[in-house]
C-alpha positions as CSV (number, residue, x, y, z in Angstrom):
1,M,0.0,0.0,0.0
2,K,1.6,3.2,-1.2
3,L,0.5,6.5,0.4
4,N,2.2,9.8,1.1
5,L,1.0,11.0,4.5
6,S,2.7,12.5,7.6
7,V,2.4,10.7,10.9
8,R,0.4,13.6,12.2
9,K,-2.0,13.4,9.3
10,I,-2.5,9.7,9.9
11,A,-3.3,10.4,13.5
12,E,-5.9,12.9,12.4
13,I,-7.5,10.6,9.9
14,T,-7.7,7.6,12.3
15,G,-8.4,9.5,15.5
16,A,-5.2,7.9,17.0
17,E,-3.3,9.0,20.1
18,L,0.1,9.9,18.7
19,I,3.4,9.1,20.5
20,S,6.1,10.5,18.3
21,S,9.2,12.7,18.4
22,A,8.9,13.3,14.7
23,P,5.2,13.8,13.8
24,D,6.0,15.3,10.4
25,T,7.7,12.2,9.2
26,V,6.2,11.2,5.9
27,V,5.0,7.6,5.4
28,T,4.9,6.1,1.9
29,S,4.5,2.4,2.5
30,F,1.9,0.7,4.8
31,V,2.3,-3.0,5.6
32,T,0.1,-5.5,7.5
33,D,2.3,-8.6,7.1
34,S,5.1,-8.5,9.6
35,R,7.2,-10.9,7.4
36,V,7.7,-8.3,4.6
37,V,8.4,-5.2,6.7
38,A,11.3,-3.1,5.4
39,P,13.1,-0.1,7.1
40,G,10.9,3.0,7.1
41,D,7.6,1.1,6.6
42,A,4.5,1.8,8.7
43,F,3.1,-1.4,10.2
44,I,-0.6,-1.7,10.9
45,A,-1.1,-4.3,13.6
46,L,-4.6,-5.6,12.9
47,K,-6.5,-7.3,15.7
48,G,-9.3,-9.7,14.9
49,Q,-11.2,-12.4,16.8
50,K,-8.5,-15.0,16.2
51,H,-5.5,-12.9,15.3
52,D,-3.6,-10.2,17.1
53,A,-0.7,-8.7,15.1
54,R,0.5,-6.7,18.1
55,K,2.6,-9.7,19.1
56,F,4.8,-9.0,16.1
57,I,5.5,-5.4,17.1
58,P,9.0,-6.2,18.6
59,D,9.9,-8.1,15.4
60,V,8.9,-5.3,13.0
61,L,10.7,-2.7,15.2
62,S,13.9,-4.8,14.9
63,K,13.4,-4.7,11.1
64,G,13.3,-0.9,11.1
65,A,9.6,-0.1,11.0
66,A,9.2,3.7,11.4
67,V,5.5,3.7,12.4
68,I,3.3,1.4,14.4
69,L,-0.5,1.7,14.2
70,A,-2.1,-0.6,16.8
71,E,-4.9,-0.9,19.2
72,K,-4.3,0.3,22.7
73,G,-3.6,-2.3,25.4
74,F,0.1,-3.1,24.9
75,E,3.2,-1.5,26.4
76,V,4.9,1.0,24.1
77,P,8.6,0.5,24.1
78,Q,10.3,3.5,25.7
79,K,13.5,3.6,23.6
80,A,12.0,2.5,20.2
81,N,13.1,4.6,17.3
82,A,9.5,4.8,15.9
83,S,6.2,6.7,16.0
84,F,3.2,5.0,17.6
85,L,-0.4,5.6,16.7
86,L,-2.7,4.1,19.3
87,V,-6.4,3.5,18.3
88,E,-9.5,1.9,19.8
89,D,-10.2,-0.3,16.8
90,S,-7.5,-1.2,14.2
91,L,-10.0,-2.3,11.5
92,K,-11.8,1.0,11.8
93,A,-8.5,2.8,11.5
94,L,-7.6,0.9,8.4
95,Q,-11.0,1.7,6.9
96,A,-10.7,5.4,7.8
97,L,-7.4,5.5,5.9
98,A,-8.9,3.7,2.9
99,K,-11.9,6.0,2.7
100,Y,-9.6,9.1,3.0
101,H,-7.4,7.7,0.2
102,R,-10.4,6.9,-2.1
103,L,-11.9,10.4,-1.6
104,N,-8.6,12.0,-2.4
105,S,-8.3,10.1,-5.6
106,T,-9.6,11.3,-9.0
107,L,-10.7,8.0,-10.4
108,K,-14.3,6.9,-11.0
109,V,-15.4,4.0,-8.9
110,A,-17.9,1.2,-9.6
111,A,-18.9,-1.1,-6.8
112,I,-20.6,-4.4,-7.5
113,T,-22.7,-6.6,-5.1
114,G,-25.3,-9.4,-5.5
115,S,-25.9,-13.0,-4.6
116,N,-24.3,-14.4,-7.8
117,G,-22.2,-13.1,-10.6
118,K,-20.3,-10.4,-8.7
119,S,-16.8,-11.6,-9.5
120,T,-17.5,-12.3,-13.2
121,T,-19.3,-8.9,-13.6
122,K,-16.3,-7.2,-11.9
123,Q,-13.8,-8.9,-14.3
124,M,-15.9,-8.1,-17.3
125,L,-16.3,-4.4,-16.3
126,R,-12.6,-4.3,-15.5
127,A,-11.8,-5.6,-19.0
128,I,-14.0,-2.9,-20.5
129,C,-12.5,-0.1,-18.4
130,E,-9.0,-1.2,-19.2
131,T,-9.6,-0.3,-22.8
132,A,-10.0,3.3,-21.7
133,G,-7.4,3.6,-19.0
134,E,-5.5,2.1,-16.0
135,T,-8.0,0.3,-13.7
136,A,-7.7,-0.8,-10.1
137,A,-9.8,-3.8,-8.8
138,N,-9.9,-6.0,-5.8
139,M,-8.3,-9.4,-6.4
140,G,-9.7,-12.8,-5.5
141,N,-12.1,-12.7,-2.5
142,F,-10.8,-9.4,-1.1
143,N,-14.4,-8.2,-0.9
144,N,-15.2,-8.0,2.9
145,Q,-14.6,-5.5,5.6
146,F,-10.8,-6.3,5.5
147,G,-10.3,-6.9,1.8
148,V,-12.1,-3.8,0.5
149,P,-10.0,-1.3,2.4
150,F,-6.8,-3.2,1.4
151,S,-8.0,-2.9,-2.2
152,L,-8.9,0.8,-2.0
153,L,-5.4,1.6,-0.5
154,E,-3.9,0.1,-3.7
155,I,-5.4,3.0,-5.8
156,Q,-2.6,5.0,-7.4
157,P,-2.6,8.3,-9.3
158,K,-2.3,6.4,-12.6
159,H,-5.7,4.8,-12.2
160,K,-8.6,6.2,-14.1
161,Y,-11.2,3.6,-12.9
162,G,-11.7,1.5,-9.8
163,I,-13.9,-1.6,-9.9
164,F,-14.6,-3.2,-6.5
165,E,-16.7,-6.2,-5.6
166,L,-18.5,-6.1,-2.3
167,G,-19.5,-9.3,-0.5
168,A,-21.9,-9.8,2.4
169,S,-22.5,-12.5,5.0
170,H,-24.5,-10.4,7.4
171,P,-26.9,-7.5,7.4
172,G,-24.9,-4.2,7.4
173,D,-21.9,-5.7,5.6
174,I,-22.6,-3.8,2.3
175,L,-23.2,-0.5,4.2
176,E,-19.9,-0.9,5.9
177,T,-17.8,-1.5,2.7
178,A,-19.8,0.6,0.3
179,S,-19.4,3.6,2.6
180,L,-15.6,3.2,2.1
181,A,-15.8,2.8,-1.7
182,V,-18.3,5.7,-2.2
183,P,-19.1,4.4,-5.7
184,D,-20.0,6.6,-8.6
185,V,-21.8,3.6,-10.0
186,A,-23.4,0.9,-7.8
187,V,-24.3,-2.4,-9.4
188,I,-26.6,-5.1,-8.0
189,T,-26.6,-8.3,-10.0
190,N,-29.4,-10.2,-8.3
191,V,-30.9,-11.4,-5.0
192,G,-30.8,-15.1,-4.3
193,P,-30.5,-17.6,-1.5
194,S,-26.9,-17.4,-0.2
195,H,-25.6,-17.1,3.4
196,L,-29.1,-17.9,4.6
197,E,-27.5,-19.1,7.8
198,F,-27.1,-15.4,8.7
199,F,-29.7,-13.7,6.5
200,H,-32.6,-16.1,7.2
201,D,-34.7,-14.9,4.2
202,L,-34.5,-13.2,0.8
203,E,-36.1,-10.0,2.0
204,T,-33.2,-9.4,4.4
205,I,-30.8,-10.2,1.5
206,Y,-32.6,-7.6,-0.6
207,K,-32.3,-5.0,2.1
208,T,-28.6,-5.8,2.6
209,K,-27.7,-5.6,-1.1
210,T,-29.6,-2.3,-1.5
211,E,-27.6,-0.8,1.3
212,I,-25.2,0.2,-1.5
213,T,-27.7,2.8,-2.7
214,Q,-27.1,4.8,0.5
215,C,-23.4,5.1,-0.3
216,L,-23.6,6.4,-3.9
217,N,-21.4,9.4,-4.6
218,F,-23.2,12.7,-5.4
219,G,-24.8,12.3,-8.8
220,G,-24.1,8.5,-8.9
221,T,-26.0,5.9,-10.8
222,L,-27.6,2.7,-9.7
223,V,-27.4,-0.3,-12.1
224,Y,-29.7,-3.2,-11.3
225,N,-31.2,-6.4,-12.8
226,A,-34.7,-5.7,-14.1
227,D,-35.4,-9.5,-14.3
228,D,-34.9,-10.0,-10.6
229,E,-38.1,-10.3,-8.6
230,Y,-36.8,-8.3,-5.8
231,L,-34.6,-5.8,-7.6
232,S,-37.4,-4.9,-10.0
233,R,-38.9,-3.0,-7.1
234,L,-36.1,-0.4,-7.4
235,K,-37.8,1.0,-10.4
236,T,-40.2,2.8,-8.0
237,E,-38.4,2.5,-4.7
238,F,-35.1,4.2,-5.8
239,K,-35.4,7.9,-6.5
240,G,-32.0,8.6,-7.9
241,K,-30.4,8.0,-11.3
242,S,-30.6,4.4,-12.4
243,L,-30.0,2.1,-15.4
244,S,-31.6,-1.3,-15.5
245,F,-30.5,-4.4,-17.5
246,G,-32.0,-7.8,-18.3
247,F,-34.1,-9.7,-20.7
248,H,-37.2,-7.9,-19.5
249,P,-38.7,-5.7,-22.2
250,G,-38.8,-2.8,-19.8
251,A,-35.0,-2.9,-19.1
252,D,-33.0,0.1,-20.2
253,L,-30.4,-2.2,-21.6
254,Q,-32.4,-5.2,-22.9
255,I,-30.7,-8.5,-23.7
256,L,-32.0,-10.1,-26.9
257,D,-32.8,-13.8,-27.0
258,T,-30.2,-14.7,-29.7
259,E,-27.4,-17.2,-29.9
260,K,-24.7,-14.4,-29.8
261,F,-24.7,-11.9,-27.0
262,S,-26.8,-9.0,-28.2
263,F,-28.8,-6.2,-26.6
264,T,-30.6,-2.9,-27.3
265,Y,-29.8,0.4,-25.7
266,K,-31.6,3.7,-26.5
267,G,-33.1,2.2,-29.7
268,E,-29.9,0.9,-31.1
269,A,-29.1,-2.9,-31.3
270,Y,-25.6,-4.2,-30.6
271,V,-24.3,-7.7,-31.5
272,L,-21.1,-9.2,-30.1
273,D,-19.4,-12.3,-31.3
274,L,-19.7,-14.0,-28.0
275,N,-21.5,-17.3,-27.1
276,L,-22.6,-16.9,-23.5
277,A,-24.8,-18.9,-21.2
278,R,-27.9,-17.1,-20.0
279,H,-26.4,-16.1,-16.6
280,D,-23.3,-14.8,-18.2
281,K,-25.4,-12.7,-20.6
282,L,-26.8,-11.1,-17.5
283,N,-23.3,-10.5,-16.1
284,A,-22.1,-9.0,-19.4
285,A,-25.2,-6.8,-19.6
286,A,-24.5,-5.6,-16.0
287,A,-20.9,-4.8,-17.0
288,A,-22.0,-3.0,-20.1
289,A,-24.6,-0.9,-18.3
290,A,-22.1,0.0,-15.6
291,A,-19.6,1.0,-18.2
292,I,-22.2,3.3,-19.9
293,A,-22.9,4.8,-16.5
294,L,-19.2,5.4,-16.0
295,G,-19.2,7.4,-19.2
296,L,-17.5,4.8,-21.5
297,Y,-18.4,4.3,-25.1
298,M,-19.9,1.2,-26.8
299,D,-16.6,0.6,-28.6
300,N,-15.0,0.2,-25.2
301,V,-17.8,-2.2,-24.2
302,K,-17.3,-4.4,-27.3
303,K,-13.5,-4.5,-27.0
304,G,-13.5,-5.2,-23.3
305,L,-16.1,-8.0,-23.4
306,L,-14.4,-9.6,-26.4
307,S,-11.0,-9.7,-24.5
308,F,-12.5,-11.0,-21.2
309,T,-11.0,-14.2,-19.8
310,P,-13.1,-16.1,-17.2
311,M,-11.6,-16.5,-13.7
312,P,-10.2,-19.9,-12.7
313,M,-12.8,-22.2,-11.1
314,R,-15.7,-20.0,-12.2
315,M,-17.4,-22.1,-14.9
316,E,-13.9,-22.8,-16.3
317,H,-13.9,-25.2,-19.2
318,L,-11.1,-27.7,-19.4
319,H,-10.4,-30.5,-21.9
320,K,-8.7,-33.5,-20.4
321,N,-8.5,-37.1,-21.8
322,G,-11.5,-36.6,-24.0
323,V,-13.7,-35.1,-21.3
324,E,-15.1,-31.6,-21.3
325,F,-14.8,-30.5,-17.6
326,I,-16.8,-27.6,-16.3
327,L,-14.9,-26.5,-13.1
328,D,-17.0,-24.3,-10.8
329,C,-15.6,-24.8,-7.4
330,Y,-15.1,-21.2,-6.2
331,N,-18.5,-21.0,-4.6
332,A,-22.0,-22.6,-4.6
333,N,-25.4,-21.5,-3.7
334,P,-28.9,-22.7,-4.9
335,A,-29.0,-20.2,-7.8
336,S,-25.5,-20.9,-9.1
337,M,-26.1,-24.6,-8.7
338,K,-29.2,-24.4,-10.8
339,N,-27.4,-22.4,-13.5
340,A,-24.5,-24.8,-13.7
341,L,-26.8,-27.9,-14.0
342,E,-28.8,-26.2,-16.7
343,I,-25.6,-25.7,-18.7
344,L,-24.6,-29.3,-18.1
345,G,-28.0,-30.3,-19.3
346,H,-27.4,-28.6,-22.7
347,A,-24.0,-30.2,-23.2
348,S,-23.9,-32.3,-26.4
349,A,-21.1,-34.7,-25.3
350,E,-22.6,-37.6,-23.2
351,P,-22.6,-39.0,-20.6
352,R,-23.5,-35.8,-18.7
353,V,-21.9,-36.2,-15.3
354,A,-22.6,-34.0,-12.3
355,V,-20.0,-34.1,-9.4
356,L,-21.5,-32.1,-6.6
357,G,-20.6,-31.1,-3.1
358,D,-22.3,-29.2,-0.3
359,M,-23.6,-25.7,-0.6
360,K,-22.5,-24.0,2.7
361,E,-24.1,-21.4,5.0
362,L,-27.8,-22.1,4.1
363,G,-28.8,-22.6,7.8
364,E,-32.2,-24.1,8.4
365,T,-33.0,-24.1,4.7
366,S,-30.1,-26.3,3.8
367,K,-32.1,-29.6,3.7
368,E,-34.7,-28.0,1.5
369,Y,-32.3,-26.5,-1.0
370,H,-30.1,-29.7,-1.2
371,R,-33.3,-31.7,-2.0
372,L,-34.1,-29.2,-4.8
373,V,-30.7,-30.1,-6.3
374,A,-32.1,-33.5,-7.0
375,R,-35.0,-31.9,-8.9
376,E,-32.5,-29.9,-11.0
377,V,-30.5,-33.1,-11.8
378,L,-33.6,-34.9,-13.0
379,D,-35.0,-31.9,-15.0
380,N,-31.7,-31.5,-16.8
381,H,-31.4,-35.2,-17.8
382,I,-28.1,-35.8,-16.1
383,N,-26.8,-39.4,-16.7
384,Y,-24.6,-39.8,-13.6
385,C,-24.5,-37.9,-10.3
386,F,-21.6,-38.2,-7.8
387,L,-22.5,-36.5,-4.5
388,A,-20.3,-35.8,-1.4
389,G,-20.7,-34.0,1.9
390,P,-23.1,-34.2,4.8
391,E,-25.7,-31.9,3.2
392,M,-25.7,-33.6,-0.2
393,K,-27.1,-36.8,1.4
394,Y,-30.5,-35.0,1.2
395,A,-30.2,-34.9,-2.6
396,Y,-29.0,-38.5,-2.6
397,E,-32.1,-39.6,-0.7
398,K,-34.3,-38.1,-3.5
399,L,-32.1,-39.5,-6.3
400,Q,-31.2,-43.0,-5.3
401,T,-34.6,-44.5,-6.5
402,A,-35.2,-42.0,-9.4
403,P,-35.2,-43.4,-12.9
404,G,-32.8,-42.1,-15.6
405,V,-29.8,-41.2,-13.4
406,K,-27.2,-43.4,-11.7
407,V,-26.2,-41.8,-8.4
408,F,-23.2,-42.3,-6.1
409,Y,-22.8,-40.9,-2.6
410,A,-20.1,-40.7,0.0
411,Q,-19.1,-38.3,2.8
412,A,-16.0,-37.5,0.9
413,P,-15.1,-37.7,-2.9
414,Q,-12.5,-40.4,-2.2
415,G,-15.5,-42.8,-1.7
416,W,-16.3,-42.8,-5.4
417,T,-13.4,-41.4,-7.4
418,G,-12.7,-44.9,-8.7
419,E,-16.2,-45.1,-10.2
420,L,-16.0,-41.6,-11.6
421,K,-12.8,-42.6,-13.5
422,K,-14.6,-45.5,-15.0
423,V,-17.6,-43.4,-16.1
424,L,-15.4,-40.8,-17.7
425,S,-13.0,-43.3,-19.4
426,K,-14.9,-42.9,-22.7
427,G,-15.4,-39.2,-22.6
428,G,-18.4,-37.0,-21.9
429,T,-19.1,-33.8,-20.1
430,C,-18.4,-33.4,-16.3
431,L,-19.6,-30.6,-14.1
432,V,-17.6,-30.2,-10.8
433,K,-19.3,-27.9,-8.4
434,A,-19.3,-27.2,-4.6
435,S,-18.7,-24.5,-2.1
436,R,-15.1,-23.4,-1.8
437,S,-14.4,-25.2,1.5
438,M,-15.1,-28.6,-0.1
439,N,-11.9,-28.2,-2.2
440,F,-13.5,-30.1,-5.2
441,E,-10.8,-28.8,-7.6
442,N,-8.6,-31.6,-6.1
443,I,-10.9,-34.2,-7.7
444,L,-9.4,-33.5,-11.1
445,K,-5.9,-34.3,-9.6
446,E,-7.2,-37.6,-8.2
447,I,-8.8,-38.8,-11.4
């Protein structure tokens, strides 16, 4: 993280108590990993529920750290050649620095939230923006209350655009992170059953996702999915500038039901040489609408989407030993599981094989949603189904006597990888999908 702030200014931004003999010392590099501290760095000692970086303070001082920002409650060394910034909450201090940095940058920011498609939409929009200028974006799953401020602090003067994904596991999460990003464009992809262990119902998810509207920059634009049952309410509920997308005839950017990705906007039709599944057409439309809201041109939209490369383990297509694998192991919830099984159902190469693991964080609704997986397997004419995990046993109970599909179940994939090898020995199409913690990408190594 590269900034250019005096110790005194950092204390002002974070509300810290300053212990320093040189308050006008300028800090250019902030570090949160004690292993990479270099002489002159500022070390932010983050404290969480299971982690307290204050224990590394003696180590970073020995490495030449010039500034230590940490929560109160530790003994400040009397003879240390460093400045100390003592705060009540290290995360809030980090977030305050991030918000200050974002508001003192000139780039335009788009923030993206939703139950599904956030990362793909982010990457698509990033590809579009990069055709017009340097673009910052959060990497991987840096989309929570820790990851978003880290990502914002990576903004540099060269950046013209910033594209940031915002995730949520609890009510209030989007309000917390969107208030740091202060987006010029806020994108909501959809509202679906994810993290229901904490949200309990879809109405709460809707209220959480739409927290982003409270954080729009002055004159900002909301981009939302007109096809979504909940988000369609924003047409009347949101009073600011908005731009909708979707297959719905009333969408501002309307996707056309054609083989190639095509849409209409302001009476003009646009066709791109892209073959996308239905859910990715929605992601592409969200990215296109957000780009328009950021002030980019349709040429940028076309060039960016045509250059887009999907992220690893996000509906990633791999050809191995005559088998078309669809690897989607980054995350799983009922909506994304349904989309993935529909794509497998349209695959031409048989047998169609579904290798499925648990969908996590569904709380009391888990049994119901895992049973619905069985319905999707049958509706999409899957030939073989391999299930693993304590929750997928509910899908197995529904499938084991169903006609048309041969099903295998075990607590862990090792219980049926031998059978999976046999089934795939003559080719076919194989979907591998589960929540991230199931580590289903390792199945490809085993078979």
